C-alpha positions in Angstrom: 25.3 -15.9 -65.9 23.6 -16.6 -62.5 22.0 -19.8 -63.8 25.3 -21.0 -65.3 27.2 -20.4 -62.1 24.4 -22.1 -60.1 24.9 -25.2 -62.2 28.7 -25.1 -62.2 28.7 -24.8 -58.4 26.5 -27.9 -58.0 23.4 -26.4 -56.4 20.6 -29.0 -56.4 17.1 -28.4 -57.8 15.0 -26.6 -55.2 18.1 -25.5 -53.3 18.5 -21.7 -52.8 21.8 -20.3 -54.2 22.8 -17.1 -52.4 23.5 -14.3 -54.8 24.6 -10.7 -54.1 25.3 -7.6 -56.2 28.1 -5.1 -56.5 28.7 -1.9 -58.3 27.4 1.7 -58.0 24.3 1.3 -60.1 22.9 -1.7 -58.2 23.9 -0.1 -54.9 22.5 3.3 -55.5 19.6 2.8 -57.9 16.8 1.0 -56.1 14.8 0.7 -59.3 17.6 -1.2 -61.1 18.2 -3.5 -58.1 14.5 -4.1 -57.9 14.4 -5.2 -61.5 17.2 -7.7 -60.7 15.4 -8.9 -57.7 12.2 -9.5 -59.6 14.0 -11.4 -62.4 15.8 -13.7 -59.9 12.5 -14.4 -58.1 10.9 -15.3 -61.5 13.8 -17.6 -62.3 13.6 -19.3 -58.9 16.4 -21.0 -57.0 18.2 -17.8 -55.7 18.2 -16.0 -52.4 19.3 -12.4 -52.8 21.5 -11.3 -50.0 23.2 -8.0 -49.0 26.9 -7.7 -50.0 29.1 -8.8 -47.1 32.0 -6.5 -47.9 32.6 -3.2 -49.7 33.6 -3.5 -53.4 37.2 -2.4 -52.5 37.6 -5.5 -50.4 37.1 -7.8 -53.3 39.3 -5.8 -55.5 42.1 -6.0 -52.9 41.7 -9.7 -52.6 41.9 -10.2 -56.4 45.0 -8.0 -56.6 46.6 -10.1 -53.9 45.7 -13.2 -55.8 47.3 -11.9 -58.9 50.4 -10.9 -57.1 51.1 -14.5 -55.9 
């Protein structure tokens, strides 16, 4: 999914696409997030960043979008 979105968003070869995570498992389980990090490094082209907002913020934004 990350590679597909990377292409759809127009990131150039060699350009780092910022990517984050959400959800309880990736937030609380370091071993799971570590596996994701390793996989992204192996694929190349991604810069893993901390989430900017709590999950509820995104849910509220999406609900507001659906209401318009």
